[in-house]
N, C-alpha and C positions, 0 to 999 in steps of 0.2 A: 511308454512313449507318454503317453497324455500326464502320468506322472512325472513324469520329468521336467514337461515343457514346465509344468504347473509349479513344481520346484525353482524353477529358475526364474518364474516370475515373480516369488517369493523374495528368494535372494534380490533381484534386482533393485525390487521398492524397500528393502531395507539397506539399499547402500546409497542413498538419498545426499543431493548436496548438502554440505555442513553439520551431518550427521544426524540428520532428521528423518525417523524411520518410523515403519508402522511394525506391529508386534512379531517380533522374529517367527514365529510361526504359521502366523500368515499365510493362507495363499489366494488369488484372486484368479480368476476366469478374467479374460479381454477377450475382445472382441470388436472386429475393424469396421464399424458403422459410419456412411458416408463417407468411407475414406482414412474417418480418423483413429485412431487406436482408443479405446473406453474401453472402461472397469466399472463395476457395480458398485454405486456408489453405496446401496445399502449393504452389502457384502461389505465395504468398509468402514462403513459406518462401524459393523456388529464387532470387528474384530480390535473397536475402542470401547467395546460395551455400549454402543446407543441400536436403541431397539427403533425400528420402522413403524409409522403410522401414515396411513396414506388420507389424506384429511380430503382428495376428490381423486376416484380410483385411475389412476394413470395420469394422473395431471398433476396434484400436488404430495409432495412427501414428506413430513420430518422425521429427522432423525435427532434421537433424544435420552438423556438420562438425566440423573438430579443435579449437574453440572452442567451441561454441555446441549445447545440446541440446534441445530442445521436445515434449515428449511431448503429444499431446491422445486422448481415449476417446469416443469416439461416445457424444450424450447425457447427457455429464457438462460442468460448468462448470469442474470442478477440470481446471487444464493444467499438468505439472508442467517449472519453466523450472530448466536447471541444475541440477535436484536441487531443488530451492523449489518450494512449490504455492502457484500465484497460480491466483485464481478469474475468469471469466471471468464478463456480465452475462448470459449466453447460452451454452446448450449446445452443445458440440461435433453437427455434424449430418454424414452420410451422404450423399452426393447424387454420381450417377454413377463410382462406387469413389475419391472422391478425403474431404478431410475439410472439412466447409465450416465458417466462424466468424462471428459477427455483423461485417460493415461498423462500428458502433464500437465492437467488442473488438478488432479489426486497430487502429484508429487510437487510440484512450485505452491499450491495455496491453500490446498486442505489441509493432506497431513502435517503441512507446520504447523495452521491453526487447530487442532485437533490435540497435538506437542506441544500448545502453548503452557509455557510455562515449566515442561520437563525437562527438556535443554536447556543448556547455557549458549548464547551468543559471545563470540570474542570480546575479550574486553573492551572499553570504551573509554579515550582517553583525550584525543582528538576530535574535533568535531568541525568541519566546515558550514559554514552557514550563506546560502547566496542570496542576497537577494535578487529577486529577478528582474530585469530590464536596466537601464540608463539610458541616460541621453548619448545621441537622440535616441530612442526609443523608447516612447512612455509607456509602452505596455496598452493594459486597460484603461479606459478612461470615462467619468460620468461629467462631460460638461456643466452642466447645468449645478453641481454642488461645485465643479472647482476639483476635483479630484485625478491623481496618475496615478496609478500604479508602480512604479517606478520611485514616484517619495513614500509612498506607504510600507511598499517592501525593503527598503533602506531603513525606516524608523521600524520597524519590526524587528528586523535585523537586528540592530542593535540594543533592544528589550529584550530580545531572545539571550543575543550574546551574553550580556551584563546576568541573566539569572544562572545560564548554565557554569561561566566564573564563578557565581558562589558556589557555586554545588563542585567545585573542586577541578569541571574540566577546562581542558587548553582548546580555543572559539578562535576562529580565524574565519573573515568574510572573506568573500573574494571580492566583491568593490566597499568602499569607504566612503566614498561622495561620492553624487548626482551621477558622475559622468563613467558610459560603460565601459566595460575593461577594454577593451580597443571600436574603432570605429563600425566593425562592419559588424554584422550579426554571426555569422557560423565561426568566424573563427574568435570572438565573442563568448560561443557557449562550450565551445574547445578551451579555451583557458580558465572557464572554471573548474573543469573536470582537471586540468593539470594542474590546477593552485591543490586541489586535494592527492593531488598521486606528491608533489614536492615536500608537502606537510606530513604525510605517511595518515591520513586521514583516517579515521575509524569510522565516521559515521559522515554522508552528506547531504543537507537539507536543500531545498530548494523553494523560498516564499513567493507565492503568488497569488494576484485578487483578479477573480475571474472576470471574463466577459460571453456574455452567453451569446453573442454574436459571433467566438470565434468556436461553440464547442455546441451549439445545442441548435438543432434545425426545427423548423416544422415547430415551433413554442412562442407563447408570447413572450418576447427576451425580456419585457421589464417586470415578467413574473417570477424569472427562473431565480431560484436563490439556494442558498447551502456551502457547504463545506466540502471538498471533496479532494482526497490524498492517492497521489500515480505511485504507481511501481511499475518501472521498464515489464514491457512487453516479455513474456519468454521466448525464447526461439521457439519458429514452425508455427508460432499462435498468432492472431489477426489482433491487433489491436483494434480496441473500441472505438466506436465513430465508422469504423472501413466495418462490410460485408465481404469483399474481395481479395483473398492470400494474392501477395505478393512476392516476388523470387528476395528481394530483401528480407522479409520475412523470417527467412531461414540462414541470414549471415550470422557469423558469429559473431556478438561483441562483449566486450568486457563488461557491459553493466550485466548479463546476465550470469557472472560467477557466482555472484551473492543471490538469485532468486528467491531461495527462501527464505535468507535472512531479508531482501526487500519486502516482503509480504510481510512478519512480523513488524520492522517498522513503521510500517506504513499501516497497520493495524493499530496499533499502538498509538500511535499518535492520532490517525482518526477519532479512534475510540477515546482519547482524553480530551480532543478538542468539541465534540461530542456533549461530552458530560458533563463541562465545565461550563460550555456557553451556550449550552439548549439549542445549537444548530441545528436545521435542516438537513439530514444522514444525503448529502450524493454517492455515498460509497466509497469504498478502497476500487481504484479504477486502474487500467493499466494503459498506458503507450508506448508510440515509439520516441518517445519526448528528446530533443539533442540531446539535454543538459544532463540524463540521466544513463544517455548512451556508452559515455565511456570512461563514468563512474569507476574508480575502483576498490568501493567500501558498498558497502550496503550504504542505498541511497533512493528518496523518497522524494518530490516536488509538491508541496500542501497550496492548495488554493483555498485560502480563508476566506470567501465570498463574491460575492457578485458585484461588480462595482456598475453594471446595468442593471441592475436592483435597486430603488432609491431610495425602499427602508433599510435593508440592508446597507446599502451606502452612508447613509445616514451614522450607522452604526461603525462601520470601519474608519468614519475621519475622526472619530473620538479617539484619544490617546488612552483612555480608561478601557474603552476595546480592544486596541492594539495590546494594548498589556495585557489585558486576558488573555488573548491570542497567544502572546506569547511563551506565556505559563503554562496553559494548554500542552505547547508545542513542546518546553520542555519537561512536561511532567511527564510526555507521550516516552521521551528520550529516557527518563528515567527507569520508566517503566518495561523499553524493553531491554536498558543496560543490564535489569533486576531479573530476569528471566530465568527461571534456574536456580535462584537463589537460594538457599535453607531458610528456613525460617528466622525470625529473629529469638533468640531467648526471651523465657517468660523471664522478667523481673524478679527478684528472691526478697522476700520482705526487708530484710535491712538494705537493699540498693533503692528502696523506696524514701 
């Protein structure tokens, strides 16, 4: 009986969204921990050739091989994947001297990242860029510097559009003027996703700039800084910033159709922005953001920095910095689109 159960578990893990899977011969024990279906992260890592070492017994464990390093901390949702922070829906727990993570986090976050470069996502031809906010909604502001998020997002979106079009993509903006798409916030957000549906978009990227007052409680607002990228929260999980499960967390949303691809797109963009701008890494995060809920394609929201941090805001105020941000996002898109592509053939002497 136990063998049949283990076989079913192995089979289930091989039929993940959009083709992402663990090695076909792997079988993993699962357990209900505090009501959450969990899997042994050490065993999962082993199936990918990662060896486990505890840097602190029953508290911190590192899974690594020559090319990949994943660091878990018990009771934390933050995971460090190849030096970049990614956030799970449930914290790591210690059970029988091993690290356990939720089945959903294994399926929607860790397995896609562990298979990074092995699977090829659907082809990218049309990209919708969504400049956040628009009159009458200014978004975040730095009044002392005279900066409004709605202005900066539109400028960055035009820069990104130009770069991507030069690389051969068709690009559609959800707004091209300083005005919001519609005067009321909820219809406006639904309309942004509807545009992606109408043009049969392959990717949806919403551009924003952050405010510590909106997302960070209990911290010095002026000190909070850095870049973060959001994917839509997988079904049945609790978004970051909330500790209590709500009925709507179990709703079926169109944005969840591409959970694994959302992870890959978000990771590629976050990694690219951090690499090119040397920004502080606030991680690949997840939230039930309305603008991602109805997205018909892989979708992320990029928070390019904090306007409530004067040092970061002064950088964002410069066209050169916004151009660099646009180039970094474009490079992240290219990295995503090229995942799983065969390496370019080496040049022969006659071709040099």
